[in-house]
C-alpha positions, 0 to 999 in steps of 0.5 A, a space after each residue: 340422325 339427320 346427317 346419317 339420313 341425308 348422307 345416306 341418300 347422297 352416297 348410299 352406294 359408295 360409303 355405307 361403312 363410313 356412314 355407319 361410323 359417322 352415325 354411331 359417332 353422332 348418336 354416341 355424342 348426342 346421348 352423352 350430351 343429353 345425359 350431361 344436360 339432364 334431358 330426356 329423349 323427347 327434349 329435342 328442342 332443348 337439345 338443339 338450344 344446348 347442343 354440345 360443342 363436341 358434336 360440331 367438332 365431330 362434324 367438322 372432323 368428318 368434313 375434313 377427313 371425308 371429302 364426300 361427306 362435306 356437303 352433308 356435314 355442312 347441311 347438318 350444321 345449317 339444320 341445327 342453326 347454330 354457328 360453329 365456334 372457334 372452339 369447335 374448329 379447334 376441337 376438330 383440328 385436335 381430332 385431326 392432330 390425333 389422327 396425324 392428318 396434319 394437311 387436313 388440319 391446315 386446310 381446315 384453317 385455310 378454307 372451312 374457318 373462312 366459310 364461317 367468318 372465323 379468324 384463327 386464334 393463337 390457340 388454333 396456331 398452337 394446335 397446328 404447331 402440335 400437328 407438325 411437331 407430333 408427326 416429326 417426333 414420330 418420324 412418320 408421314 401422313 396421308 397428305 405428305 410429310 409433316 411441315 416444320 413448325 416454322 413453315 406452319 407459322 409462315 403459312 398462317 401469317 401469309 394467309 391473312 387474317 392472323 396477326 401474331 401477338 407475343 403469345 403466338 410467337 412464344 408458342 411458335 418459338 417453343 415448338 421450333 425448339 421441340 423440333 430442333 429448329 433453334 435457328 428458326 426460333 431465333 429468327 422468330 425472336 428477331 422477327 417479333 422485334 422487327 414488327 414492334 413487339 418488345 419481347 417479355 420475360 416469357 418470350 426470352 424464356 421460350 427462346 432460351 429453352 428452344 436453343 438450349 434443347 439443341 445444346 446451343 449454350 452460347 446463344 442461350 447465355 447471350 439471350 440471358 445477358 441481353 434480357 438483363 440489359 433490357 431491364 427484364 429480371 430473369 425468374 426461376 424458369 429463365 434460370 432453369 432454362 439457361 442452366 439446362 442449355 448449359 447442361 445440354 451443351 456439356 458446360 458445367 462451369 457456367 451452369 454452376 455460376 448461374 446456380 450461384 447467381 439465382 441464389 444471389 438474386 434472392 430467387 429460390 431454386 426449384 427442383 428443375 433448377 437443381 436437377 438441370 445443374 446436376 445434369 450439367 455436372 454429370 455431362 462434365 464428369 463432375 460426379 462429386 459436384 453433382 452429389 453436392 448439389 443434390 445434398 444442397 437440394 435436400 437441405 433446402 427442403 425441396 421436394 425431390 423428384 425422380 429426375 433429381 434422384 436419377 441424376 444423383 444415382 448416376 453420379 454414384 454410379 460413375 464414382 462406383 459407390 453402389 451402396 449409395 445408389 441403394 441408399 438413395 433408392 430406399 430414401 426415394 421410396 420412403 418419400 413416396 417418389 415413384 421410380 421409373 424404369 431407368 431408376 430401377 435399371 440403375 439400382 438393379 445394375 448396382 445390385 449386380 456390382 455388389 453381387 446381390 443377385 437375389 435383390 436384383 431379381 426381386 427388384 425386377 419382379 417388384 417393378 413388374 408388379 407396380 406396372 412398370 415394364 422392364 426394358 432391355 437394359 433392365 434385363 441385361 443388368 439382372 442377367 449380369 447379376 446372375 452371371 456373377 453369382 453363377 446362377 445359370 438357370 435364373 439367367 436363362 429364365 430371364 432371357 426367356 422372360 424377355 422374349 415372352 414380353 416381346 423384348 428382343 434380347 440384345 448382345 449384352 443380355 446374350 453375353 451375360 447369359 453365356 458367361 453364366 452358363 460357361 462359369 457353371 460348366 454348361 458350355 453347350 448352353 453357352 455356345 447354343 446361345 451364341 448361335 441363337 444370337 447370330 440367328 436372331 440377326 445380332 452382331 456379336 461384339 468382343 464381349 460376346 466372342 469372349 464369352 463364347 471362347 471361354 465356353 470353348 475352354 470350359 468344354 475343351 473345344 480348343 479348335 472351335 475357339 480358334 475358329 471363333 477367333 478367325 471368325 472375328 476378323 471376317 465379321 469386322 470385330 477386332 480381338 483384344 488382349 482378353 480375347 487372345 487370353 481366353 483362346 490361349 486358356 482354351 488351348 491350355 485346358 486341352 494341353 495344346 501348349 504349342 498353339 498357346 505359345 503361337 497365339 502369344 506370339 501372334 499378339 505381337 504381330 497384331 500390335 496387341 501387347 500381352 499382359 500378365 494374364 496372357 503370359 500366365 495363360 501360356 505358361 499354364 499351358 506349358 506347365 500342364 504339358 510339362 514343358 518347363 524349359 518353355 515355361 521359364 523362357 516365357 517368364 524371362 521374356 516377360 521380364 526383359 521384353 516388356 517394360 513395366 510388366 512383372 511376374 506375379 504370384 500366379 506366374 511363379 506358381 505356374 512355373 513352379 508347377 511346370 518344374 515340379 511335374 518335370 522332376 526339376 525340384 531344384 529349379 522349383 525351389 529356386 523360383 520359390 526363393 526368387 519370388 520371395 526376394 522380389 517381395 511376393 509372399 507365397 500363399 497356400 497354393 504356392 507352398 502346395 506346389 513347391 511341396 508337390 515338386 519336392 515329392 515328385 523328386 522324392 525330396 520328402 524332408 524338403 517338403 516337410 520343411 516347407 510345410 513347417 515354414 508355412 505353419 510358422 507364417 500362419 498360412 492355413 493349409 488346404 485339402 491339397 496341402 494335406 494330401 501333399 503332406 500325406 504323400 511326404 509322410 508316406 515317402 518318409 516311411 519307406 
């Protein structure tokens, strides 16, 4: 309480609130010290002799943070007659680091340590380097200006005198430079230590390789690795892992695999870090199967596989589209008691979406929350996409609301998936409402979002709004693709706006977008619904002659047969039916049904019955629409 009373007398009118905080801090620390030492409240003399060092750390933290209280703090130290140790100062610097007061931390070394004739140790320097790196990674500014770079802090300490860096200090400095992306400065420090007569050891080399490797400078890492061996220093497991990681960050899988073979030839057993680094290199080099092969070697070696290795293996499976393998690895991961993180869960949920297992996707999302793992936007996006494929629009909307309740802003992917789920379920009003909400939230819709909105317009027969959205894309700088045009043509087709559909098809050519079979089928279906059989056949022939490599499929012929049938042109319909088969396209139940309906439309019931018998001979099972068409044929026969 001495500091509280003394500081109160000096500054009672200016910093009462601050003094209260100081007093509470020291009282709490003193009580904790007594408990630790087993002293009663009356054993003040014993407490003075065994004063806990954290009290001094608190005092110096106050002295550094609050200039007005500096004199009182020093008086308090004089009262207890114990000289603060280097550890006390380091604890004070650590407190300042946590408070992001890095200028004060550096000043404490310049001034206050000098007051007590203490020279900064390498451990002090490590804390100061942590000050600069923490603030740089946080991308924040302290109360005293921008965070200094690790290299600058090192130079300040050397220039202030009293600090002769040893190999350990250089190692720390090089490592911190690597964390902050200062790979060139890391190399400067490595060269500087040799100029000053310090021969780099295995640890120095490893730290420098790791520093340059974090920035993807794989050539420099390999050069250091080779130089290390030339100096007669044998690389160890950590050195190999750091060099392989450098190759991985640089996207160079071949030297990474060569190093993995070298480590085995040198009689060094690769660990989980080494294997995982090699897998990452293969992933960046798009060598998915090689990555999986490394994972298998890792398992066979009996190494405890961590979640990073599992994630790398799952990522490889994801790239080769082996979704079941991802689920298998996830089950193995849990059997081995390896705790998955949010990235693993997200990848597994995405695999469930690809496999159409939406219930499992939702269960996994709930499981991770139960285990205290917070899902991110990607997790929700994958879960909503799973609901989209299963046409579970209610679950999709619930997930979207859950995101907002957890203060996770839905991204464009989540909105687009929810819109598609609503659109496929016929809830086009909800889909368009989500589109407007997305724009209101300040998100810029991409091609997928526009495609989902236009598809919803098609479901709701809102062809004019679909055209507005297509025009709106240009104003927002989003370039429409063939899928966007196809969705817009389908929206026009559903409303029987065949002229607009054909116009959009021609517009694609003007924009340099080559229509595919789906786009042509959409335009032909618009003509079929409007009974424009001539235009439908014209588009069929255009597809054949205007585009090389673009051939009509079964759906194309089906729409053309429907167009002819609805117009009473059964001869043309049957000709198309025969042409399709001559091209090696076997008719299905839908094509047969359309041909039968075309015969019925022209009262050609015998032809219709012949097609039905042919269909059964081919083993094609008729559906409800086929039976309805045959009932009509029988009725025509009975007349």
